[in-house]
Backbone as JSON, one array per atom type, in Angstrom:
{
  "sequence": "XXXXXXXXXXXXXXXXXXXXXXXXXXXXXXXXXXXXXXXXXXXXXXXXXXXXXXXXXXXXXXXXXXXXXXXXXXXXXXXXXXXXXXXXXXXXXXXXXXXXXXXXXXXXXXXXXXXXXX",
  "N": [[-89.39, -32.47, 0.88], [-89.39, -35.96, 1.0], [-90.76, -39.0, -0.34], [-90.61, -42.01, 1.22], [-89.48, -45.4, 1.26], [-88.98, -47.85, 3.61], [-86.8, -50.49, 4.14], [-86.16, -53.19, 6.04], [-85.37, -55.92, 8.12], [-85.47, -55.69, 10.81], [-87.59, -54.67, 13.3], [-87.14, -52.68, 15.18], [-85.12, -51.1, 13.97], [-86.57, -50.15, 11.75], [-88.52, -48.65, 13.07], [-86.97, -46.65, 14.37], [-85.78, -45.37, 12.15], [-88.13, -44.51, 10.81], [-89.17, -42.65, 12.69], [-87.12, -40.69, 12.79], [-87.13, -39.79, 10.14], [-89.81, -38.89, 9.73], [-90.01, -36.92, 11.7], [-88.43, -35.03, 10.57], [-89.82, -34.06, 8.46], [-90.26, -35.76, 6.28], [-92.04, -38.28, 4.37], [-92.98, -41.48, 5.21], [-93.83, -43.92, 3.15], [-94.12, -46.61, 3.01], [-93.21, -49.89, 4.29], [-90.95, -52.64, 4.3], [-90.07, -56.05, 4.97], [-88.14, -57.68, 3.92], [-86.02, -58.38, 1.04], [-87.6, -59.38, -1.07], [-90.21, -58.45, -0.51], [-89.57, -55.78, -0.67], [-89.13, -55.31, -3.41], [-91.7, -55.7, -4.57], [-93.15, -53.75, -3.17], [-91.77, -51.48, -3.95], [-92.33, -51.37, -6.71], [-95.07, -50.99, -6.58], [-95.44, -48.63, -4.98], [-93.59, -46.69, -5.81], [-91.46, -45.02, -4.5], [-89.65, -41.94, -3.63], [-87.21, -42.26, -2.47], [-85.47, -45.12, -1.28], [-84.66, -46.88, 1.64], [-82.44, -49.42, 2.29], [-81.75, -52.31, 3.96], [-78.85, -54.38, 4.13], [-78.42, -57.04, 5.03], [-80.76, -59.46, 5.22], [-83.44, -61.83, 5.76], [-84.9, -64.28, 3.44], [-84.61, -62.64, 0.93], [-81.7, -60.88, 0.24], [-80.49, -57.45, 0.65], [-78.79, -56.65, -1.45], [-79.47, -58.23, -3.67], [-82.12, -57.45, -3.96], [-81.72, -54.75, -4.52], [-80.52, -54.89, -7.09], [-82.73, -55.89, -8.55], [-84.61, -53.81, -8.19], [-83.29, -51.74, -9.5], [-83.52, -52.74, -12.06], [-86.24, -52.39, -12.47], [-86.48, -49.64, -12.28], [-84.21, -47.58, -13.49], [-83.39, -45.18, -12.47], [-83.79, -45.24, -9.79], [-83.46, -44.28, -6.37], [-81.57, -45.57, -4.05], [-80.68, -46.07, -0.79], [-78.28, -47.75, 0.88], [-78.24, -49.65, 3.88], [-75.87, -50.36, 6.21], [-74.12, -52.55, 8.43], [-71.35, -52.44, 10.7], [-68.29, -53.59, 9.28], [-69.04, -54.49, 6.74], [-67.78, -53.85, 4.38], [-66.99, -55.03, 1.88], [-69.47, -55.72, 0.81], [-70.5, -53.22, 0.42], [-69.03, -52.26, -1.7], [-69.96, -53.94, -3.74], [-72.63, -53.06, -3.72], [-72.41, -50.45, -4.71], [-71.6, -51.01, -7.31], [-73.96, -52.17, -8.22], [-75.66, -50.05, -8.28], [-76.34, -48.5, -6.0], [-77.17, -45.49, -4.3], [-76.26, -44.17, -2.04], [-74.94, -44.53, 1.36], [-75.88, -45.64, 4.64], [-74.97, -46.08, 8.03], [-75.33, -48.49, 10.63], [-75.01, -48.26, 14.17], [-77.83, -45.99, 13.89], [-77.42, -42.53, 13.08], [-79.03, -39.65, 13.6], [-78.51, -37.09, 12.43], [-76.75, -37.74, 10.35], [-78.41, -39.32, 8.77], [-80.45, -37.51, 7.92], [-78.9, -35.66, 6.56], [-77.91, -37.24, 4.42], [-80.33, -38.03, 3.15], [-81.25, -35.5, 2.3], [-79.19, -34.82, 0.56], [-79.49, -36.73, -1.42], [-82.13, -36.5, -2.46]],
  "CA": [[-89.95, -33.67, 1.49], [-89.29, -37.15, 0.16], [-91.59, -40.17, -0.02], [-89.57, -43.0, 1.49], [-89.78, -46.8, 1.56], [-87.97, -48.4, 4.53], [-86.68, -51.94, 4.02], [-85.28, -53.72, 7.1], [-86.04, -57.01, 8.83], [-85.53, -55.33, 12.23], [-88.68, -53.75, 13.64], [-86.53, -51.55, 15.89], [-84.47, -50.24, 12.97], [-87.62, -49.47, 10.97], [-89.15, -47.66, 13.94], [-86.02, -45.54, 14.56], [-85.7, -44.65, 10.88], [-89.41, -43.85, 10.57], [-89.33, -41.46, 13.53], [-86.16, -39.67, 12.36], [-87.57, -39.26, 8.85], [-91.07, -38.12, 9.85], [-89.73, -35.72, 12.5], [-87.74, -34.08, 9.7], [-90.69, -33.63, 7.37], [-90.39, -36.72, 5.17], [-93.18, -39.17, 4.49], [-92.68, -42.91, 5.04], [-95.02, -44.41, 2.44], [-94.22, -48.06, 3.12], [-92.13, -50.64, 4.94], [-90.84, -54.03, 3.85], [-89.26, -56.83, 5.91], [-87.07, -58.39, 3.21], [-85.81, -57.92, -0.32], [-88.71, -59.74, -1.94], [-91.26, -57.46, -0.24], [-89.07, -54.48, -1.13], [-89.32, -55.2, -4.86], [-93.11, -55.49, -4.89], [-93.56, -52.44, -2.62], [-91.18, -50.43, -4.79], [-93.1, -51.32, -7.95], [-96.41, -50.49, -6.26], [-95.46, -47.3, -4.36], [-92.66, -45.77, -6.49], [-90.95, -44.01, -3.56], [-88.55, -41.09, -4.1], [-85.98, -42.83, -1.91], [-85.64, -46.38, -0.55], [-83.53, -47.27, 2.5], [-82.4, -50.88, 2.13], [-80.79, -53.06, 4.78], [-78.16, -55.36, 3.29], [-78.58, -58.4, 5.54], [-82.15, -59.79, 5.55], [-83.84, -63.19, 5.33], [-85.65, -64.47, 2.18], [-83.79, -62.07, -0.14], [-80.9, -59.82, 0.83], [-80.61, -56.12, 0.08], [-78.06, -56.5, -2.72], [-80.28, -58.85, -4.71], [-83.28, -56.57, -4.14], [-81.21, -53.54, -5.18], [-80.38, -55.19, -8.53], [-84.07, -56.0, -9.12], [-85.22, -52.48, -8.21], [-82.64, -50.99, -10.57], [-84.11, -53.23, -13.31], [-87.58, -51.78, -12.57], [-86.32, -48.19, -12.44], [-82.76, -47.33, -13.46], [-83.14, -43.94, -11.73], [-84.16, -45.43, -8.38], [-82.5, -43.79, -5.38], [-81.55, -46.57, -2.97], [-79.64, -45.85, 0.22], [-78.03, -49.03, 1.54], [-77.98, -49.57, 5.31], [-74.86, -51.37, 6.49], [-73.56, -52.67, 9.77], [-69.88, -52.41, 10.65], [-67.65, -54.78, 8.72], [-69.64, -54.96, 5.48], [-67.13, -53.06, 3.32], [-67.04, -55.72, 0.58], [-70.84, -55.63, 0.29], [-70.7, -51.84, -0.01], [-68.43, -52.18, -3.04], [-70.95, -54.56, -4.64], [-73.82, -52.21, -3.78], [-72.1, -49.34, -5.62], [-71.64, -51.59, -8.66], [-75.35, -52.46, -8.59], [-76.42, -48.81, -8.43], [-76.71, -47.81, -4.75], [-76.95, -44.05, -4.36], [-75.58, -43.68, -0.84], [-74.88, -45.5, 2.45], [-76.1, -45.29, 6.04], [-74.42, -47.14, 8.87], [-75.94, -48.74, 11.94], [-76.25, -47.66, 14.67], [-78.23, -44.79, 13.16], [-77.13, -41.19, 13.55], [-80.1, -38.85, 13.0], [-77.97, -36.04, 11.57], [-76.21, -38.37, 9.14], [-79.55, -39.78, 7.96], [-81.1, -36.35, 7.29], [-77.92, -35.12, 5.6], [-77.89, -38.12, 3.25], [-81.63, -37.91, 2.47], [-81.29, -34.21, 1.62], [-78.22, -34.87, -0.54], [-79.97, -37.67, -2.45], [-83.45, -36.18, -3.09]],
  "C": [[-89.87, -34.84, 0.52], [-90.28, -38.21, 0.63], [-90.62, -41.35, 0.05], [-90.13, -44.37, 1.81], [-88.64, -47.31, 2.44], [-87.97, -49.92, 4.41], [-85.67, -52.44, 5.05], [-86.04, -54.81, 7.83], [-86.16, -56.71, 10.32], [-86.62, -54.29, 12.48], [-88.12, -52.5, 14.31], [-85.88, -50.57, 14.9], [-85.5, -49.47, 12.16], [-88.26, -48.35, 11.8], [-88.26, -46.43, 14.13], [-85.95, -44.7, 13.29], [-86.98, -43.86, 10.6], [-89.52, -42.57, 11.41], [-88.37, -40.35, 13.13], [-86.66, -38.99, 11.08], [-88.82, -38.39, 8.98], [-90.86, -36.85, 10.67], [-89.06, -34.63, 11.65], [-88.52, -33.78, 8.42], [-90.83, -34.56, 6.19], [-91.58, -37.64, 5.42], [-92.75, -40.61, 4.23], [-93.93, -43.53, 4.42], [-95.15, -45.93, 2.48], [-93.03, -48.64, 3.85], [-92.14, -52.06, 4.38], [-89.86, -54.74, 4.78], [-88.12, -57.59, 5.25], [-87.02, -57.91, 1.76], [-86.96, -58.21, -1.26], [-89.88, -58.76, -1.77], [-90.86, -56.1, -0.79], [-89.35, -54.27, -2.61], [-90.79, -54.94, -5.19], [-93.61, -54.14, -4.35], [-92.99, -51.31, -3.47], [-92.01, -50.25, -6.06], [-94.47, -50.69, -7.72], [-96.39, -49.01, -5.85], [-94.6, -46.25, -5.07], [-92.16, -44.65, -5.56], [-89.87, -43.14, -4.2], [-87.22, -41.7, -3.69], [-86.35, -44.13, -1.19], [-84.42, -46.56, 0.35], [-83.57, -48.79, 2.55], [-81.31, -51.5, 3.01], [-80.12, -54.08, 3.87], [-78.47, -56.79, 3.73], [-80.02, -58.65, 5.99], [-82.45, -61.22, 5.12], [-84.61, -63.13, 4.01], [-84.85, -63.96, 0.99], [-83.02, -60.9, 0.45], [-81.03, -58.5, 0.06], [-79.91, -55.94, -1.25], [-78.86, -57.07, -3.88], [-81.49, -57.96, -5.02], [-82.88, -55.28, -4.86], [-81.11, -53.76, -6.69], [-81.76, -55.23, -9.21], [-84.76, -54.63, -9.23], [-84.59, -51.63, -9.31], [-83.13, -51.46, -11.95], [-85.49, -52.61, -13.55], [-87.44, -50.31, -12.94], [-84.84, -47.84, -12.34], [-82.4, -46.03, -12.74], [-83.51, -44.03, -10.26], [-83.04, -44.91, -7.47], [-82.58, -44.73, -4.18], [-80.36, -46.3, -2.06], [-79.47, -47.17, 0.98], [-77.68, -48.8, 3.02], [-77.04, -50.71, 5.67], [-74.47, -51.38, 7.96], [-72.04, -52.63, 9.62], [-69.37, -53.7, 10.02], [-68.27, -55.31, 7.44], [-69.05, -54.22, 4.28], [-67.24, -53.73, 1.95], [-68.43, -55.66, -0.03], [-71.13, -54.22, -0.19], [-70.14, -51.64, -1.42], [-69.4, -52.77, -4.07], [-72.16, -53.65, -4.82], [-73.6, -51.03, -4.73], [-72.16, -49.83, -7.07], [-73.08, -51.77, -9.14], [-76.22, -51.21, -8.65], [-76.86, -48.1, -7.16], [-76.32, -46.34, -4.85], [-76.04, -43.59, -3.22], [-75.6, -44.77, 0.23], [-75.21, -44.87, 3.79], [-75.5, -46.4, 6.86], [-75.23, -47.25, 10.15], [-74.8, -48.72, 12.96], [-76.54, -46.32, 13.99], [-77.82, -43.51, 13.87], [-78.13, -40.28, 12.83], [-79.57, -37.79, 12.04], [-77.44, -36.6, 10.26], [-77.35, -38.78, 8.21], [-80.18, -38.6, 7.21], [-80.18, -35.73, 6.24], [-77.93, -35.92, 4.29], [-79.19, -38.01, 2.46], [-81.69, -36.6, 1.68], [-80.35, -34.17, 0.44], [-78.78, -35.66, -1.73], [-81.23, -37.18, -3.19], [-83.39, -35.18, -4.21]]
}
């Protein structure tokens, strides 16, 4: 079981992810709506795994990823990407992303990745 922080500006995406994760025995310990919230929630909650949307208002996922890696170089951050964000995925790997999830969500893919990462 992993303690997970979900970061996504879409309420629907957060809800889908939360239900997939909790149904599979993981604990969602927090949610954030943008990169700025993600950084403070990460520092406060110290999740085992963070799922991070790339495209968000205020601060995007890539910027937040860099900041979280500064807080904890062993952070496990799974980037959530929509189709057509290949170039951002390359940057995310450079900044320390552990793994990737693609939207629309596939429950099996999500659980597989979480289990691989934890």
